[in-house]
C-alpha positions as CSV (number, residue, x, y, z in Angstrom):
1,M,7.4,-19.0,20.6
2,P,8.5,-18.6,24.2
3,M,6.3,-17.0,26.8
4,T,7.4,-13.4,27.6
5,S,6.3,-10.4,29.6
6,V,6.3,-7.5,27.2
7,L,6.2,-3.9,28.4
8,L,5.9,-1.1,25.8
9,A,6.4,2.3,27.4
10,D,5.7,5.5,25.4
11,I,6.9,8.9,26.5
12,T,4.3,11.7,26.6
13,G,5.0,15.4,26.8
14,S,7.9,15.4,24.4
15,T,6.2,17.5,21.7
16,A,5.7,20.4,24.1
17,L,9.2,20.0,25.3
18,Y,10.6,20.3,21.8
19,D,8.5,23.4,21.3
20,R,9.6,25.0,24.5
21,L,13.4,24.1,24.5
22,G,14.3,23.4,20.9
23,Q,15.6,20.3,19.2
24,Q,18.9,19.6,20.9
25,P,18.0,20.3,24.6
26,A,14.7,18.4,24.3
27,M,16.4,15.5,22.6
28,E,18.9,15.2,25.5
29,R,16.1,15.2,28.1
30,V,14.1,12.6,26.2
31,G,17.2,10.5,25.7
32,A,17.9,10.7,29.5
33,M,14.4,9.4,30.2
34,L,14.7,6.5,27.7
35,A,18.0,5.6,29.4
36,R,16.3,5.5,32.7
37,L,13.5,3.3,31.3
38,R,16.2,0.9,30.2
39,E,17.8,0.9,33.7
40,I,14.4,0.2,35.3
41,A,13.8,-2.7,33.0
42,E,17.3,-4.1,33.9
43,E,16.8,-3.5,37.6
44,N,13.7,-5.8,37.5
45,G,15.4,-8.6,35.5
46,G,14.4,-7.5,32.1
47,R,16.0,-6.0,29.0
48,C,15.2,-3.1,26.7
49,I,15.0,-4.7,23.2
50,K,14.4,-1.6,21.2
51,M,14.1,2.1,21.5
52,Q,12.4,3.9,18.6
53,G,11.3,7.5,18.8
54,D,9.7,8.0,22.2
55,D,9.1,4.2,22.7
56,A,10.9,1.6,24.8
57,L,10.1,-2.0,24.1
58,C,11.1,-4.2,27.1
59,R,10.9,-8.0,27.8
60,F,11.0,-10.0,31.0
61,D,11.2,-13.8,31.5
62,A,8.6,-13.7,34.3
63,P,5.3,-11.7,34.6
64,E,6.4,-10.4,38.0
65,G,9.4,-8.6,36.4
66,G,7.2,-6.8,33.9
67,Y,4.8,-5.8,36.6
68,A,7.5,-4.6,39.0
69,A,9.1,-2.5,36.2
70,A,5.7,-1.0,35.3
71,R,5.1,0.0,38.9
72,Q,8.6,1.6,39.2
73,M,8.2,3.5,35.9
74,L,4.9,4.9,37.2
75,A,6.4,5.9,40.5
76,E,9.4,7.6,39.0
77,P,9.4,11.5,39.3
78,W,9.9,12.3,35.7
79,P,11.2,15.8,35.2
80,H,10.6,18.5,32.5
81,G,6.9,17.8,32.2
82,L,7.5,14.3,30.7
83,N,5.5,11.3,31.6
84,L,4.6,7.9,30.1
85,H,1.8,5.6,29.1
86,A,2.4,1.9,28.6
87,G,1.0,-1.5,27.7
88,L,1.8,-4.7,29.5
89,Y,1.1,-8.3,28.3
90,W,2.2,-11.9,29.0
91,G,2.2,-14.1,26.0
92,E,4.2,-15.5,23.1
93,A,7.0,-13.3,21.6
94,E,10.2,-14.0,19.6
95,E,13.3,-11.8,19.7
96,T,15.3,-11.4,16.5
97,R,17.8,-8.9,15.2
98,G,17.2,-6.3,17.9
99,D,13.4,-6.4,17.7
100,M,10.5,-8.5,19.0
101,F,7.5,-10.0,17.2
102,G,4.5,-12.0,18.3
103,D,1.1,-11.8,20.1
104,A,2.4,-10.3,23.3
105,V,4.1,-7.5,21.4
106,N,1.0,-6.7,19.4
107,V,-1.3,-6.6,22.4
108,A,1.1,-4.5,24.5
109,A,1.4,-2.0,21.7
110,R,-2.3,-1.8,21.3
111,L,-2.8,-1.3,25.1
112,A,-0.1,1.4,25.2
113,T,-2.0,3.3,22.5
114,L,-5.2,3.3,24.6
115,A,-3.5,4.2,27.9
116,K,-3.6,7.8,29.2
117,A,-0.5,9.6,30.5
118,G,0.5,8.2,33.9
119,E,-1.4,4.9,33.2
120,I,-0.4,1.4,32.3
121,L,-3.0,-0.9,30.7
122,A,-2.5,-4.6,31.1
123,G,-4.2,-7.5,29.4
124,N,-5.8,-10.3,31.4
125,A,-2.9,-12.8,30.7
126,A,-0.5,-10.4,32.4
127,V,-2.7,-9.8,35.4
128,E,-3.8,-13.4,36.0
129,A,-0.2,-14.6,36.0
130,L,0.5,-12.4,39.1
131,D,-0.1,-13.3,42.8
132,D,-3.1,-12.0,44.7
133,G,-1.4,-9.0,46.2
134,A,-0.2,-7.7,42.8
135,R,-3.5,-8.3,41.1
136,E,-5.2,-6.0,43.7
137,A,-3.3,-3.0,42.3
138,F,-5.2,-3.3,39.0
139,L,-8.7,-2.0,38.2
140,P,-10.7,-3.9,35.5
141,I,-12.0,-1.4,33.0
142,G,-13.5,-3.5,30.2
143,R,-12.7,-5.6,27.2
144,I,-11.1,-4.9,23.9
145,R,-11.5,-6.7,20.6
146,L,-8.2,-7.4,19.0
147,K,-7.7,-8.6,15.5
148,G,-6.7,-12.3,15.3
149,K,-8.1,-13.1,18.7
150,S,-11.3,-15.2,19.0
151,E,-12.3,-13.6,22.3
152,A,-12.1,-10.0,23.6
153,T,-9.2,-9.3,25.9
154,R,-10.0,-8.1,29.4
155,V,-8.1,-4.9,30.2
156,Y,-6.9,-3.7,33.6
157,S,-5.6,-0.3,34.6
158,I,-2.9,0.9,37.0
159,T,-2.1,4.6,37.5
160,Q,0.1,7.0,39.3
161,G,-2.8,8.4,41.4
162,A,-6.5,8.6,41.7
163,S,-8.9,6.6,39.5
164,D,-10.0,9.7,37.7
165,G,-6.8,9.4,35.6
166,R,-7.8,6.0,34.3
167,T,-9.0,5.2,30.8
168,T,-12.8,5.2,31.0
169,I,-15.8,4.2,29.0
170,A,-17.3,7.5,28.0
171,G,-21.1,8.3,28.0
172,G,-23.3,9.6,25.2
173,F,-24.1,7.4,22.3
174,A,-21.0,5.3,22.9
175,A,-22.6,4.1,26.2
176,L,-25.7,3.1,24.3
177,T,-23.7,0.9,21.9
178,R,-21.8,-0.5,24.9
179,A,-18.4,0.2,23.4
180,R,-15.8,2.8,22.8
181,T,-14.3,2.5,19.3
182,E,-10.7,3.7,19.3
183,S,-9.8,3.1,15.6
184,A,-11.0,1.3,12.5
185,E,-9.6,-0.3,9.4
186,F,-11.3,-0.6,6.0
187,R,-10.2,-2.8,3.1
188,S,-11.2,-3.1,-0.6
189,V,-9.6,-4.8,-3.6
190,D,-7.7,-1.5,-4.2
191,G,-6.4,-0.5,-0.8
192,V,-6.5,-0.2,3.0
193,W,-7.6,2.9,5.0
194,H,-7.6,3.7,8.7
195,L,-9.7,6.0,10.9
196,S,-8.9,7.4,14.3
197,E,-10.9,9.8,16.6
198,G,-12.1,12.9,14.7
199,Q,-11.4,11.6,11.2
200,S,-13.7,10.7,8.4
201,L,-13.6,9.1,4.9
202,T,-16.0,9.6,2.0
203,V,-17.0,6.7,-0.2
204,G,-18.1,6.7,-3.9
205,R,-17.2,6.8,-7.6
206,A,-16.2,10.4,-7.7
207,E,-12.5,11.3,-8.0
208,G,-12.7,13.4,-4.9
209,C,-13.8,10.5,-2.7
210,D,-11.3,9.1,-0.2
211,I,-12.4,5.5,-1.0
212,R,-13.2,5.1,-4.7
213,L,-15.3,2.1,-5.8
214,S,-15.6,1.2,-9.4
215,E,-19.0,-0.5,-9.9
216,P,-21.5,1.6,-11.9
217,W,-24.3,1.3,-9.3
218,V,-22.1,3.0,-6.7
219,S,-23.2,6.6,-6.4
220,R,-20.6,9.4,-7.0
221,Q,-20.9,10.4,-3.4
222,H,-22.3,7.2,-1.9
223,G,-21.6,7.7,1.8
224,R,-19.4,8.8,4.7
225,L,-17.5,6.9,7.4
226,E,-16.8,9.0,10.6
227,L,-15.2,8.2,14.0
228,R,-16.3,10.8,16.5
229,G,-17.0,10.7,20.2
230,A,-15.6,7.1,20.2
231,V,-18.5,6.0,17.9
232,L,-17.9,4.8,14.3
233,E,-20.8,5.6,12.0
234,Y,-21.6,5.0,8.4
235,A,-24.0,7.5,6.8
236,D,-25.6,6.6,3.5
237,H,-26.2,9.5,1.0
238,S,-27.0,7.5,-2.1
239,S,-30.1,6.8,-4.2
240,A,-29.5,3.0,-4.2
241,G,-28.7,2.5,-0.5
242,S,-26.1,0.3,1.2
243,A,-26.0,-2.9,3.2
244,V,-24.1,-3.6,6.5
245,L,-23.2,-7.2,7.1
246,P,-21.8,-7.6,10.6
247,E,-19.8,-10.8,11.2
248,D,-21.7,-11.6,14.4
249,G,-25.1,-10.1,13.7
250,P,-28.0,-9.6,11.3
251,A,-27.6,-7.7,8.0
252,V,-28.9,-4.1,8.0
253,D,-30.1,-2.1,5.0
254,V,-29.2,1.6,5.1
255,H,-30.7,4.3,3.0
256,R,-30.3,8.0,3.6
257,R,-29.5,7.4,7.3
258,A,-26.6,6.6,9.6
259,V,-25.8,3.4,11.5
260,P,-23.0,2.6,14.0
261,L,-20.4,0.0,13.1
262,M,-18.6,-2.3,15.6
263,G,-16.5,-5.4,15.4
264,T,-15.9,-6.8,11.9
265,G,-18.1,-7.1,8.8
266,V,-18.7,-5.9,5.3
267,L,-20.3,-2.9,3.7
268,L,-21.9,-3.3,0.3
269,F,-22.7,-0.2,-1.8
270,G,-25.7,-0.1,-4.1
271,T,-26.0,-3.9,-4.2
272,G,-26.6,-6.9,-2.0
273,D,-24.2,-9.1,-4.0
274,Q,-21.2,-9.9,-1.9
275,S,-19.3,-11.1,-5.0
276,A,-19.3,-7.6,-6.4
277,A,-15.7,-6.8,-5.3
278,G,-15.9,-3.3,-6.7
279,A,-18.8,-2.4,-4.4
280,R,-17.5,-4.1,-1.3
281,L,-15.6,-2.7,1.7
282,S,-14.6,-4.8,4.8
283,Y,-14.3,-3.2,8.2
284,A,-12.7,-4.0,11.5
285,T,-12.9,-1.9,14.6
286,N,-10.8,-1.8,17.8
287,D,-13.4,-1.5,20.6
288,L,-13.0,-1.0,24.3
289,I,-16.1,-2.7,25.8
290,P,-17.4,-2.0,29.3
291,E,-18.0,-5.0,31.7
């Protein structure tokens, strides 16, 4: 795949605009902003490959083009209470049938999700490809574990104004675990589930559980997964207990208590046998890690 600078910009404030103005007037204003995002990409030697909803996916042949477009998008005086947040990355990507796929697209999309309004997050490959003057505009804020990458990606922030508008690593228990977990994925033989901030999933044999496991030694209400305050926790409520097997750490037995989860690993419910597929749940978290 060719090397490409990928910039994914996502409009913020559109929901409030639709509530305030109604469908057609709001749609016209959002459409005008998307058109301007396209113009900015083209003014900096790039192209807008796809617009979907409130997103604009742009590509540039050189990292300088993506950086220049990102700066211009931040400086634009967006009207009607609209703004943007975006992700920028330099890496491999392939364009096909009006869309783009590849590592650079995946990372840019993940960074755009994490960015606040008025902020662009860039991965280390995008920043390191720039000259010294451009690099000085970015503030390093931490590292993020991305699925499929052997090492955590260093993340840099650039904003419209003061540093208090940047993505930060919050305190509390998240600071003690040295990470901010933004989302998590869980897989069993029967399905895939996702958690984001403020959400929870119950695990057990009972019909009312979000994740149902079939083995007889799994309790009806075995445990609960919850992502709150940027910390993912598993709380065991069973009589038989559970086991947490992190990919990069020692196994932990859990019985009637809670334990934080980070990175990737396996949860076993009521057994230590990893071959018991009906009592096994794999997990993978997206963590923003402070330097």
